DOZA-77020 format. One line per 8 residues: number of its first residue (from 1); for each residue x, y, z of C-alpha. Coordinates in Angstrom, 1 decimal. Layout:
REM residues N
NUM) X/Y/Z; ...
***
This chain:
REM residues 477
1) -3.9/35.8/13.2; -1.4/33.0/12.6; -0.9/32.4/16.3; -4.6/32.3/17.0; -5.0/29.6/14.4; -2.4/27.3/16.0; -1.6/25.5/19.3; -5.2/24.6/19.9
9) -4.5/21.1/21.3; -5.3/22.1/24.8; -8.7/23.7/24.0; -9.8/21.3/21.2; -10.1/17.6/21.4; -8.9/15.2/18.7; -11.7/14.5/16.2; -11.6/12.2/13.2
17) -13.9/12.4/10.2; -17.3/10.7/10.6; -17.4/7.1/9.7; -20.4/5.7/7.9; -22.4/3.3/10.2; -21.1/-0.3/10.2; -24.5/-1.7/9.2; -24.4/0.4/6.0
25) -20.8/0.5/5.1; -20.3/-3.3/5.4; -22.5/-3.9/2.4; -20.7/-1.7/-0.2; -17.1/-0.8/-1.3; -17.3/3.0/-0.8; -14.7/4.6/1.5; -15.9/4.5/5.0
33) -14.7/7.9/6.2; -16.3/11.2/5.2; -14.2/14.2/4.5; -13.5/17.0/6.9; -15.5/20.2/6.4; -13.3/23.3/5.8; -13.8/24.5/9.3; -13.2/21.1/10.9
41) -10.0/20.6/8.9; -8.7/24.1/10.0; -9.5/23.4/13.6; -7.9/20.0/13.7; -4.8/21.2/11.8; -4.6/24.0/14.3; -4.1/21.5/17.1; -0.5/21.0/15.9
49) 2.0/22.1/18.5; 4.5/23.1/15.9; 7.1/21.4/18.0; 10.8/22.0/17.5; 11.6/18.4/16.7; 8.6/17.1/14.6; 8.6/13.4/15.2; 5.6/13.1/12.8
57) 8.0/14.2/10.0; 10.8/12.0/11.2; 8.7/8.9/11.2; 7.2/9.5/7.8; 9.1/7.5/5.2; 8.8/10.5/2.8; 9.8/13.0/5.6; 6.8/15.1/4.6
65) 6.9/18.6/5.9; 3.8/17.9/8.0; 4.0/20.8/10.5; 4.1/23.4/7.7; 1.2/22.1/5.7; -0.8/21.8/9.0; 0.0/25.4/9.8; -1.1/26.5/6.3
73) -4.3/24.6/6.5; -5.1/26.1/9.9; -4.6/29.6/8.4; -6.8/28.8/5.4; -3.9/28.8/2.9; -5.0/25.6/1.3; -3.3/25.9/-2.1; 0.0/26.6/-0.4
81) -0.6/23.6/2.0; -1.1/21.3/-1.0; 2.0/22.6/-2.7; 4.1/21.9/0.4; 2.6/18.4/0.6; 3.2/17.7/-3.1; 6.9/18.7/-2.8; 7.8/15.5/-1.1
89) 4.9/13.1/-1.9; 3.9/12.2/-5.4; 0.5/10.8/-4.3; -0.6/12.6/-1.1; -4.3/11.9/-1.7; -3.4/8.1/-1.6; -1.2/8.3/1.4; -3.8/10.3/3.3
97) -6.2/7.4/2.8; -4.2/4.2/3.2; -1.0/5.0/5.2; -1.1/3.4/8.6; -0.8/6.7/10.3; -1.3/5.1/13.7; 2.1/3.4/13.2; 3.8/6.3/11.5
105) 3.2/10.1/11.8; 0.2/10.1/14.1; 1.6/7.4/16.3; 4.6/9.6/17.0; 2.9/12.9/17.3; 4.3/14.9/20.3; 0.9/15.9/21.7; -0.3/12.3/21.4
113) 2.7/11.3/23.7; 1.6/14.1/26.0; -1.9/12.7/26.4; -3.8/15.2/24.3; -4.7/13.0/21.4; -2.8/13.0/18.1; -3.3/15.5/15.3; -5.4/13.7/12.6
121) -2.7/14.1/10.0; -4.0/11.6/7.5; -7.5/13.1/7.4; -6.1/16.6/6.9; -3.8/15.4/4.1; -6.7/13.8/2.3; -8.8/17.0/2.7; -6.2/19.4/1.3
129) -5.4/17.1/-1.7; -9.0/16.5/-2.6; -9.5/20.3/-2.3; -6.5/20.8/-4.7; -8.0/18.4/-7.3; -11.4/20.1/-7.0; -9.9/23.6/-7.6; -7.4/22.6/-10.3
137) -4.3/23.2/-8.2; -2.8/19.8/-9.1; -0.1/20.6/-11.7; -0.2/18.6/-14.9; 2.9/17.0/-16.2; 4.2/19.7/-18.5; 8.0/19.5/-18.8; 9.8/22.8/-19.6
145) 11.8/21.0/-22.3; 11.9/17.5/-23.8; 14.9/15.3/-23.5; 16.1/12.5/-25.8; 16.9/10.1/-23.0; 14.4/7.4/-22.2; 13.7/5.2/-19.2; 11.8/1.9/-19.1
153) 10.0/1.2/-15.8; 8.8/-2.4/-15.2; 5.9/-2.3/-12.9; 3.0/0.2/-12.7; 2.6/0.2/-8.9; 3.3/3.1/-6.5; 7.1/2.9/-6.8; 7.1/2.7/-10.6
161) 4.5/5.5/-11.0; 6.2/7.8/-8.5; 9.5/7.4/-10.5; 7.6/7.9/-13.8; 6.1/11.2/-12.5; 9.5/12.6/-11.5; 11.3/11.5/-14.6; 8.6/12.8/-16.9
169) 8.5/16.2/-15.2; 12.2/16.4/-16.0; 11.4/15.9/-19.7; 12.7/12.3/-19.9; 10.8/9.9/-22.2; 9.2/7.3/-20.0; 7.6/3.9/-20.8; 5.9/1.8/-18.1
177) 5.5/-1.9/-18.7; 3.0/-3.9/-16.6; 1.5/-7.4/-16.8; -1.9/-6.1/-15.8; -4.4/-4.3/-18.0; -4.6/-1.3/-15.7; -1.9/0.8/-14.0; -1.7/1.0/-10.2
185) -0.5/-2.3/-9.1; -1.8/-3.2/-5.7; -3.4/0.2/-5.4; -5.7/-0.9/-8.3; -6.1/-4.6/-7.6; -5.0/-5.3/-4.0; -6.4/-2.5/-1.9; -10.2/-2.6/-1.6
193) -12.4/0.3/-2.5; -13.5/0.9/1.0; -10.0/2.1/1.8; -9.1/3.6/-1.6; -11.8/4.2/-4.2; -10.5/3.3/-7.6; -11.2/6.7/-9.3; -8.5/8.1/-7.0
201) -5.9/5.8/-8.7; -7.3/6.2/-12.2; -7.2/10.0/-11.8; -3.4/9.8/-11.3; -3.0/7.3/-14.1; -4.8/9.7/-16.5; -2.6/12.6/-15.3; 0.6/10.5/-16.1
209) -0.7/9.4/-19.5; -1.8/13.0/-20.4; 1.6/14.2/-19.4; 3.3/11.9/-21.9; 4.1/8.7/-19.9; 3.6/5.8/-22.2; 2.0/2.6/-20.8; 2.4/-0.8/-22.3
217) -0.1/-2.8/-20.3; -0.8/-6.5/-20.5; 2.9/-6.8/-21.2; 4.7/-9.4/-19.2; 8.4/-9.5/-19.1; 9.7/-12.9/-20.1; 6.5/-13.7/-22.1; 5.6/-10.7/-24.3
225) 9.0/-9.0/-24.2; 12.5/-9.9/-22.9; 14.3/-7.9/-20.3; 17.2/-7.4/-22.7; 14.8/-5.9/-25.3; 13.7/-3.4/-22.7; 17.3/-2.6/-21.8; 18.1/-2.1/-25.5
233) 15.2/0.4/-25.9; 16.1/2.6/-23.0; 19.0/4.5/-21.5; 18.1/3.2/-18.0; 15.7/0.6/-16.6; 13.9/0.7/-13.2; 12.5/-2.6/-11.9; 9.5/-1.9/-9.7
241) 7.5/-5.1/-10.0; 6.5/-5.4/-6.3; 6.2/-8.9/-4.7; 3.3/-11.1/-5.7; 4.4/-14.6/-4.8; 2.2/-15.7/-1.9; 3.8/-17.4/1.1; 2.5/-20.9/1.3
249) 1.0/-22.8/4.2; 2.1/-26.4/4.9; -0.6/-28.4/6.6; -2.6/-31.6/5.9; -5.5/-30.9/3.5; -4.2/-27.5/2.3; -4.8/-28.5/-1.3; -8.6/-28.8/-0.8
257) -11.0/-26.9/-3.0; -12.1/-23.6/-1.3; -8.6/-22.8/0.0; -7.4/-19.7/-1.9; -4.7/-17.1/-1.9; -5.4/-13.6/-0.7; -4.0/-11.9/-3.8; -6.4/-14.0/-6.0
265) -9.4/-13.2/-3.8; -8.7/-9.5/-3.6; -7.9/-9.2/-7.3; -11.1/-10.9/-8.3; -13.1/-8.6/-6.1; -11.3/-5.5/-7.5; -12.0/-6.6/-11.0; -15.7/-7.0/-10.3
273) -15.5/-3.5/-8.8; -14.2/-2.2/-12.1; -16.9/-4.0/-14.0; -14.7/-6.7/-15.5; -15.8/-10.2/-16.4; -14.4/-12.5/-13.7; -15.3/-16.2/-14.2; -13.7/-17.3/-10.9
281) -15.9/-14.8/-9.0; -19.1/-15.6/-10.9; -18.5/-19.4/-10.3; -18.2/-18.8/-6.6; -14.6/-19.9/-6.4; -13.4/-16.5/-5.3; -16.7/-15.2/-4.0; -17.6/-15.2/-0.3
289) -21.3/-14.8/-0.7; -23.2/-17.0/1.7; -20.1/-18.8/2.9; -18.4/-19.3/6.3; -15.1/-17.6/5.7; -11.9/-18.2/7.6; -8.9/-15.8/6.9; -5.4/-16.9/8.1
297) -3.0/-14.0/8.9; -2.7/-10.8/10.9; -1.4/-8.2/8.5; -3.1/-5.5/6.5; -3.8/-7.9/3.7; -5.7/-10.2/6.1; -7.7/-7.1/7.2; -8.5/-6.3/3.6
305) -9.7/-9.9/3.1; -12.0/-10.2/6.1; -13.7/-6.8/5.3; -14.0/-7.7/1.6; -15.6/-11.1/2.5; -18.1/-9.3/4.7; -19.1/-7.0/1.9; -19.5/-9.8/-0.5
313) -22.2/-11.2/1.8; -20.4/-13.9/3.7; -22.4/-15.9/6.3; -19.6/-15.4/8.9; -16.0/-14.2/8.8; -13.3/-15.3/11.3; -9.7/-14.3/11.3; -7.1/-16.7/12.8
321) -3.9/-15.1/14.0; -1.2/-16.9/15.9; -0.2/-14.0/18.2; -2.4/-11.7/20.3; -3.9/-8.4/19.3; -1.0/-6.3/20.7; 1.5/-8.3/18.6; -0.2/-8.3/15.2
329) 1.6/-6.6/12.3; -1.6/-5.0/10.9; -3.0/-1.6/11.7; -5.0/-1.5/14.9; -7.3/1.0/13.3; -8.2/-1.5/10.6; -8.8/-4.2/13.3; -11.2/-1.9/15.0
337) -13.0/-1.1/11.8; -13.3/-4.8/11.1; -14.7/-5.6/14.5; -17.3/-2.9/14.1; -18.3/-4.5/10.8; -18.9/-7.9/12.5; -15.7/-9.8/11.9; -14.6/-12.2/14.6
345) -11.0/-12.5/15.6; -9.6/-15.7/17.1; -6.4/-14.5/18.7; -3.6/-17.0/19.5; -4.8/-19.6/17.0; -3.3/-21.2/13.9; -4.5/-23.9/11.4; -3.2/-27.4/12.0
353) -5.0/-28.8/9.0; -8.1/-28.9/6.9; -10.9/-31.4/6.5; -12.9/-32.2/3.3; -12.0/-32.5/-0.4; -13.9/-29.3/-0.6; -12.9/-27.6/2.6; -15.5/-28.1/5.4
361) -13.5/-27.5/8.6; -10.3/-25.9/9.7; -8.5/-27.8/12.5; -7.5/-24.9/14.7; -4.7/-25.2/17.3; -4.5/-22.8/20.2; -1.3/-21.0/20.9; 0.4/-19.1/23.7
369) 3.2/-16.6/23.5; 6.6/-17.8/24.6; 10.0/-16.2/24.7; 11.0/-13.5/22.2; 12.4/-14.7/18.8; 15.2/-13.2/16.8; 13.0/-10.3/15.8; 12.3/-9.4/19.5
377) 8.7/-10.5/19.3; 7.4/-13.2/21.6; 7.2/-16.5/19.6; 3.9/-18.4/19.5; 3.9/-21.9/21.0; 1.3/-24.6/20.4; -0.9/-25.6/23.4; -1.1/-29.4/22.9
385) -4.5/-31.0/23.2; -6.5/-27.8/22.7; -7.4/-28.2/19.0; -10.9/-27.6/17.8; -12.7/-27.6/14.5; -13.9/-24.3/12.9; -16.5/-24.8/10.1; -15.4/-23.1/6.8
393) -16.5/-23.1/3.2; -13.8/-20.7/2.1; -10.4/-20.3/3.5; -8.2/-17.4/2.5; -4.4/-17.5/3.1; -3.1/-14.1/3.9; 0.4/-15.0/5.0; 2.3/-12.3/3.2
401) 4.3/-12.1/0.0; 7.7/-13.0/-1.3; 9.6/-12.0/-4.4; 9.4/-14.0/-7.6; 12.6/-15.4/-9.0; 13.2/-12.6/-11.5; 16.7/-13.7/-12.7; 15.2/-17.1/-13.7
409) 11.9/-15.8/-15.0; 13.6/-13.1/-17.1; 16.7/-15.1/-18.2; 19.1/-12.7/-16.5; 21.1/-14.9/-14.0; 23.7/-12.1/-13.6; 21.1/-9.9/-11.8; 22.1/-10.2/-8.1
417) 19.6/-10.9/-5.5; 19.8/-11.2/-1.7; 19.3/-14.4/0.3; 15.6/-13.4/0.6; 15.2/-13.2/-3.2; 14.9/-9.5/-3.3; 17.0/-7.6/-5.9; 20.3/-6.4/-4.4
425) 20.6/-2.6/-4.7; 22.7/0.3/-3.5; 20.9/1.8/-0.4; 21.2/5.3/-1.8; 20.9/5.2/-5.6; 18.9/1.9/-5.8; 21.3/0.8/-8.6; 21.7/-2.9/-9.1
433) 24.9/-4.7/-10.2; 23.9/-4.3/-13.9; 24.8/-1.1/-15.6; 21.9/1.3/-16.0; 19.5/-1.0/-14.1; 17.8/0.1/-10.9; 15.2/-1.5/-8.6; 12.8/0.2/-6.1
441) 9.9/-0.7/-3.9; 9.0/-4.1/-2.5; 11.1/-6.1/-5.1; 14.2/-4.5/-3.4; 13.1/-4.0/0.2; 10.6/-6.8/0.6; 6.8/-6.6/1.2; 6.2/-3.2/2.7
449) 4.0/-0.1/2.6; 2.9/2.0/-0.4; 4.6/5.0/1.2; 7.9/3.2/1.2; 7.5/2.3/-2.4; 6.8/5.9/-3.3; 10.0/7.0/-1.4; 12.1/4.4/-3.2
457) 10.7/5.3/-6.6; 11.4/9.0/-6.1; 15.0/8.3/-4.9; 15.6/6.0/-7.8; 14.3/8.6/-10.3; 16.6/11.2/-8.8; 19.6/8.8/-9.1; 18.6/8.0/-12.7
465) 18.4/11.7/-13.6; 21.9/12.3/-12.1; 23.3/9.3/-14.1; 21.7/10.6/-17.3; 23.2/14.1/-16.7; 26.7/12.7/-16.0; 27.9/12.3/-19.6; 26.8/15.9/-20.4
473) 28.8/17.2/-17.4; 31.8/15.2/-18.4; 31.6/16.6/-21.9; 31.3/20.2/-20.7; 34.4/19.7/-18.5
***
């Protein structure tokens, strides 16, 4: 029976869940992919070759035991499949939706390399976790015993929430501080609903709160509470703020009205999705409706912006990126989805400047790829004399994010940072140079993926648990 359910990659072709038609999905913020049916999920999971060296697992930041939960899914043992997935991943239903599987697990699948088409790992992961929620298999946070030690976590994004989950399950008292009025970080405010519907995030937030995690929201460190006050309240502190400082663009006219930051644009859109009052959206400042939109950048944030602008009813949406398609940092799957939805990509282009007190045109310079730079990627070079004007009523800068200067903002100059401004930590424990203070996620590694933040948060939580247990071990000895 088990053998019959597996090794089907020769007989069965790769299939992905159905996508809603572009002309329908480009007008709402519902997720674009349907879920697998039980039979289809079992068939596609059964395509796994169960190879001896699972590169899918190796290239997953969480090292999820993918072959095992694929095997269990193929055999119809869905509760066991979920339990295996949840052993290494705090939020498998989120990773199944938003991880760039084409760059991670699926992109390194052995049968993909052999030409048979990858196993659709992300879709199966989403299927088994949604099935688990529907059937009540997702375990609530019910510690076997309560501990007196407490941990303060600054930042309610994926890294902070992953750590909160692990610490609370161990009975530690956990308080999460966040400047926003909802937990979730970029999962709530930065990632659009067509990739991650917000009830998925709110469901986990409710589980954490029901399990005893305390949230102090709308609480900004340095304004509403000091860092030292948080340290005084808790036995350990985890900094998991993420990176929200937008990289700036230097070009003539960049200060014109109508040139906005990606994080502001996406946050305003998400708040409207939640039903909040958003004056900047209602006034048109952060609303693409009826406008000619130009997005600058080639990462996943840029893809979120172009697809959000289309859903808001933009007249046209164009993405400028200084390299070609093969050298862009964003997910190729997201680019394909955007193209299907009517977004135009102007490869090998960059803004030279902007015209109008309220932006009217982007002066676009054409580029070519030259020799590789220090990162190994071919560096873009300007083609002189090839500039042209692109009409624009709204320009969105999606150039990436940098860390805020936390030592200055929080009044803790002794907190060590790297030359990039990220907090300096131990690579294994995530401990900083300050006793009892740890850092995880983007604020320590730089802007990265949700899955890496989850990994960092889990590792930091484990290190904190070990440090809290150390005095008891010493006393027993």
